[in-house]
ZARODREN-734555 format. One record per residue: z, x, y negated of N, C-alpha, C, O in turn; residue in one letter. Coordinates in steps of 0.1 Angstrom, whole numbers. Atoms other than C-alpha are relative to their C-alpha. Layout:
! residues N
R     nw     nu     nv    caw    cau    cav     cw     cu     cv     ow     ou     ov  type
R      Z      X      Y      Z      X      Y      Z      X      Y      Z      X      Y     A
...
This chain:
! residues 80
R     nw     nu     nv    caw    cau    cav     cw     cu     cv     ow     ou     ov  type
R     -1     10     15     -1      0     -3      0      9    -10     -6      7    -20     M
R     -2     -9     13      9     28    -25    -17      7     -4    -21      9    -15     T
R     14     -6      1    -28     44    -16     -9     -9    -10    -15     -5    -20     A
R      8      5      7    -43     14    -27      2     -6    -15     -7     -8    -23     L
R     -3      2     15    -25      4    -59      0     13     -7     -1     12    -20     V
R      1    -11     10    -25     42    -71    -16      0     -4    -19      4    -15     N
R     12     -1      4    -65     37    -69     -3    -12    -11     -9    -11    -21     R
R      2     17     12    -64      1    -88      3      8    -13     -4      8    -23     L
R     -6      1     13    -40     15   -114    -10     14     -4    -13     13    -16     A
R      9    -14      7    -63     52   -120    -11     -9     -4    -14     -9    -16     K
R     15     10      3    -95     26   -121      6    -10    -13     -3    -16    -20     S
R     -6      6     12    -73      7   -148     -1    -14      2     -3    -22     -7     G
R      0     14     -6    -71    -26   -126     12     -5     -3     12    -15     -9     Y
R    -18      3     -1    -30    -30   -125      6      9     -8      2     21    -11     V
R    -10     -7      9     -4    -22   -145     14      2     10     16     -7     18     L
R    -13     -1     -6     30    -11   -129     15      1    -10     17      7    -20     R
R    -10      2      9     64    -20   -141     11      0      9     11     -6     19     A
R    -14      2     -8    102    -14   -128      3    -15      0      3    -21    -10     T
R     -4     15      1    112    -49   -115     16      3     -5     23     12     -2     D
R    -12      3      6    141    -58   -133     12     -4      6     23     -4      0     P
R    -11      4    -11    162    -70   -107      4      7      8     15      5     15     S
R      3     -8    -13    155    -43    -84     -4     13     -4    -15     17      0     D
R      5    -17      4    154     -6    -98     -9      7     10    -19     13      7     G
R      9     -8     -9    140      7    -65    -14     -7      1    -24      0      4     R
R     14      6     -5    110    -19    -63     -9      2    -17     -4      4    -29     A
R      9      0      9     81    -18    -85     -9    -12     -1    -13    -17     10     T
R      7     12      4     61    -48   -102    -13      6      0    -14     18     -2     L
R     14     -6      2     21    -45   -101     -4    -16     -6     -2    -27      0     V
R      6     10      5      5    -69   -122    -14      4     -3    -17     16     -6     Q
R     16     -1      5    -37    -73   -130      1      2    -14      8     -5    -21     L
R      5     -3     15    -50    -59   -162    -11    -10     -5    -15    -19      4     T
R     10     11      2    -76    -81   -181    -11      7      8    -18     -1     13     A
R     12     -3     -6   -103    -57   -164      4     -3     15     -4     -7     23     D
R     -3      6    -15    -85    -64   -131     -3    -11      2     -9    -13     13     G
R      2     15     -3    -88   -100   -135    -15     -3     -3    -21    -12      4     E
R     16      2     -2   -125    -98   -145     -6      7     11    -17      4     15     R
R      6     -7    -12   -132    -76   -117      4     -9     12     -5    -11     20     A
R     -7      8    -16   -112    -98    -88      7    -11     -8     19    -10    -12     W
R     -4     14      7   -108   -134   -106      9     -7      9     17    -15      4     P
R     -3     10     -7    -97   -148    -74     13      6      6     19      0     15     S
R     -8     -6     -7    -73   -119    -67     16     -5      2     22     -2     12     A
R    -11      6      3    -41   -137    -79      4    -12     15     14    -10     22     G
R     -6      7     -9    -41   -168    -54      0      3     14      8     -3     21     P
R     -3     -5    -15    -47   -152    -20     10      8      1     15      7     12     P
R    -11     -7      0    -20   -128    -28     17     -8     -3     28     -5      0     S
R    -11      9      1      3   -156    -39      1     -6     15     11     -4     22     S
R      1      9    -12     -5   -178     -8      4     16     11     15     12     15     R
R     -4     -6     -9      3   -147     16     15      2     -7     24      0      0     V
R    -14     -1      6     34   -141     -7      9    -13      7     20    -13     12     A
R     -5     12     -6     42   -177      3      6     -3     13     15    -10     16     A
R      0      4    -16     38   -174     38      9     11      6     15      9     17     H
R    -12    -13     -2     60   -139     38     14     -8      2     22     -8     11     I
R    -15      7     -1     89   -162     27      1    -11      7     10    -18      6     E
R     -4     12    -11     85   -187     54      1      9     13      3      3     24     T
R     -4     -8    -13     90   -161     81     14      1     -3     19      1    -14     L
R    -12     -4     -3    123   -156     97      4     13     -4     -4     23     -2     P
R     -4    -13      3    144   -129     84     -2     11     10     -3     23      5     P
R      0    -11     -9    141   -108    114    -14      6      1    -16     18      4     E
R     14     -4      1    104   -109    111     -7      5    -15    -17     11    -16     H
R      5     -9     14    102   -100     72      8     13      1      4     23     -5     R
R     -5    -13      1    127    -72     81    -10     12      6    -12     23      2     R
R     10     -8     -6    100    -61    106    -12      3     -8    -19     13     -5     A
R      9     -2      7     75    -62     82      5     10    -11     -3     19    -13     L
R     -2    -10      8     93    -42     56      3     15      5      1     26     -1     A
R      1    -10     -5    102    -18     80    -13      6      4    -14     18      7     D
R     14     -7     -7     64    -14     89     -2      6    -13     -6     17     -9     A
R      5     -3     12     57     -5     54      0     14     -2     -9     15    -11     L
R     -2    -15     -3     64     35     58    -15      3      6    -26      8      1     P
R     16      1     -9     36     32     84    -12     -4     -6    -22      3     -4     A
R     12      5      7     13     15     65     -4      8    -12    -16      8    -15     I
R      3     -5     11     16     35     35     -5     15      2    -12     21     -5     E
R      8    -11     -6     11     67     60    -13     -1      1    -21      7     -3     F
R     18      1     -3    -24     50     72     -6      2     -9    -16      8     -8     L
R      7      3     12    -33     43     39     -2     11    -13    -10     10    -23     T
R      2    -12      9    -25     77     22    -11      8     -4    -13     14    -14     A
R     12    -11     -2    -57     95     33    -10     -8    -10    -19     -2    -16     G
R     11      7      6    -76     64     17     -4      7    -14    -15      7    -18     L
R      3     -4     11    -72     81    -18    -10     12      0    -16     15    -10     D
R     10    -12     -2    -92    110     -5    -13     -4      2    -22      4      4     N
R     14      2     -6   -123     90      4     -8     -8     -9    -20    -11     -7     T
């Protein structure tokens, strides 16, 4: 996930901000360029977030635990 956000931020499509309620977290927001490039990016991500919220706590923990592996897998994408 980090690799993808890095590429989008470098291209000017997203901005990062510290989550005011959790200093360890980072919020990502589309810029005006990002909205023009991906006008439908918001709704699908919102739908995914809504589905994640319906998962039982143990499944949400499993997803959170998998994030380091996903970041490892996608880290090389910055070099492509």
